[in-house]
C-alpha positions, 0 to 999 in steps of 0.5 A, a space after each residue: 660724567 656719571 659713574 654707575 656701580 653695580 652689586 649683587 648678593 646671592 644667598 638665603 634670606 637670612 643671609 641676605 638679611 645678615 648682610 644688609 644689617 651689617 652693611 651700608 651703601 658705603 661698604 658694599 663691595 661695588 663694581 663700576 660698570 659701562 653700559 653700552 648700547 643698544 641694551 644699556 644694561 645695568 648688571 656687569 657683561 664680560 664683553 671680551 667676546 662681544 665684537 666676535 659675536 656681532 661679526 655673526 648674522 643676526 637670525 632676523 636680518 638673516 630670515 626677515 619674516 618671524 611671528 610670535 606663535 598663535 594664543 588661543 586664551 582657551 586652549 582647553 577649549 580649542 586645542 585637545 588630546 582627542 581630534 574626535 573631542 574637538 571635532 565633537 566640541 565644534 560640532 556642538 558649538 555649530 549647533 547653539 545657534 539652534 539649540 540654545 543651549 545655556 549650560 555650554 558656557 559652564 560646561 566648558 568654562 567659556 567665562 564671558 567669551 562670545 560663543 553664540 556669535 562664534 556659533 553663528 559664523 562658523 554655521 554660516 561656513 560651508 566646511 568648518 572643519 577644514 580649520 581642524 589639524 595638528 599643532 605643535 603645542 609643546 617639544 614632540 608634543 603634536 595635539 589638535 586644534 581648531 585653528 579660527 579666528 572665530 575661536 582663538 584670539 590670536 591666530 597670527 595670520 602669517 602662520 596661517 599663511 605660512 605654515 598651516 597645511 603647507 609643505 614648510 618648517 620653521 626655526 623656532 627660538 627666543 629673543 631673550 631668557 630668563 633661565 641661566 642656559 639658553 637652550 631655547 632652539 627648536 623646528 616645526 612643520 606646523 603651527 607652533 603655539 606661543 608657549 612652544 618652547 616655554 611658557 615664561 611670558 619673556 620666553 615666547 618663541 618667535 618662528 622663522 619659516 623657511 619658505 614664504 606663500 603667496 598671500 591667497 586673500 583678496 586674489 593677490 595670489 596672482 602676484 607670485 607663482 610659487 613659495 619663495 625663501 624667507 632669505 634676506 637678499 643682503 644674506 644670500 650676498 654674503 654667503 655666496 662671497 664665503 662659499 662661492 655659491 649660493 646653498 639651497 634654503 635647505 642646506 642654509 636652514 640645516 647649517 643654522 640648526 647645527 650651530 645652534 645645538 653646538 654646545 660651545 656655541 651656546 656655553 661661548 655666547 650665552 652671555 649675549 643669547 640671553 638678551 637678543 636673537 641669536 646670531 649665525 657665524 658663517 664659515 668660508 670652509 664648503 667641506 665644514 659648512 656640508 659637514 654641519 648641514 648634515 648634522 643639521 638635518 639629522 636633528 631636523 629630522 629627529 625633531 620632526 620625528 621623521 628620523 628612521 632612528 626613532 625605531 629603535 627603541 632603547 626602552 621598555 615597558 614594565 610593571 602591571 596594571 593599565 597606562 593611566 598617567 597618576 604620577 610621574 616618578 623618576 628613579 635614576 638607579 633603575 632608569 624608570 620613569 613610573 607613570 603610575 603605582 606599577 607601570 613604567 618606561 624603563 632604559 631612560 638614563 639621568 642626563 636623557 630624562 634631564 634634558 631641556 628644550 627651552 623651559 621643559 624638561 621634556 620627558 617629564 613635562 610630557 607626563 605630566 601634562 597627561 597627568 593633569 588631563 587625567 589621561 590613560 596612554 593609548 598604544 600610539 602614546 606609549 610608542 611616541 614616548 618611546 621614540 622621544 626618549 631615542 630622539 632626545 639620547 640621538 640629540 644629545 649625541 649629534 650635539 657632541 659631534 657637532 662640536 667636534 666637527 668646529 675646529 675652533 671658535 671664532 668660526 672660519 
């Protein structure tokens, strides 16, 4: 039978070249590996915990309906920081069919996009501004968008059906990652962009709505009376067997969200989280289920910016001058992040500053996007940023509390 061996080499380029000059295929220290179904990985994997991890429920088996985030392929045009600026841009577009503005494309860097056809179709709509709403663009960074297939290339119809202007929220996670740590979990009650938690291609987020809304197109809405939980019947049977009853969809969601924010869970199953959808261990301990659910609900409220804790600011704004974001410089000793030469936020501890969701260092990313756009922060933006600092600090504390609630892994 064929045998498979593996070796890797870490270090500087010079060290690698030196090693390769001194060794050949016969002197390299190879490790025999045994690729297993379904991934057949050609690298070593610690499989000691694989059976334990696989006993959990894959999130796709719990919430079967899921979809990628939307892609506009022209974010600079379809999304903005300012809803009025976006509305003005779309109003201009609708008038092009009459004005035939020859510089519109170059003005907005539209390339080969057939904006005139979009203009003609939009002009036929009675109220085209119904497609204007907020989207979840980056962590804690919701922005106005024009959510129309005439403007965007991939709106993901399922997102529009289940999340656009709906009373709902969704779990956001990645199927696989390139980073060393899996912290790719978030929640949104808005339509999520495909790069909400990471802009690395293989880390594009999948979105699992808690509720499914009936299809109102082609009069199919008559088949359903109201929304239904996005929970499989097999999972419902399994959790009823574990707990002796069926919790509410929200209670299940909060429990799952808490599990995914356990530092021990992320570390213990790191090898497996990198390569496929996360799995959820179920408990037969009703108290543990409810206690974890309570923590999960707190996290959801924080991440949706709905928690009352966000009003207890822990930072101050200092320095002279305006609030133009021309630099993003963090000074750990002073616990300050400067947005220009003189203005700064003070009271941001190093671990809060470094906190990541998915591929983003949240506090840095939020400011750098505004630096790139040459924005001057408004009062509301200054306040929002300070609330994000609170949300991150509270999240870190809740993650530790979740670990303290869980007696041991595997969860029983």
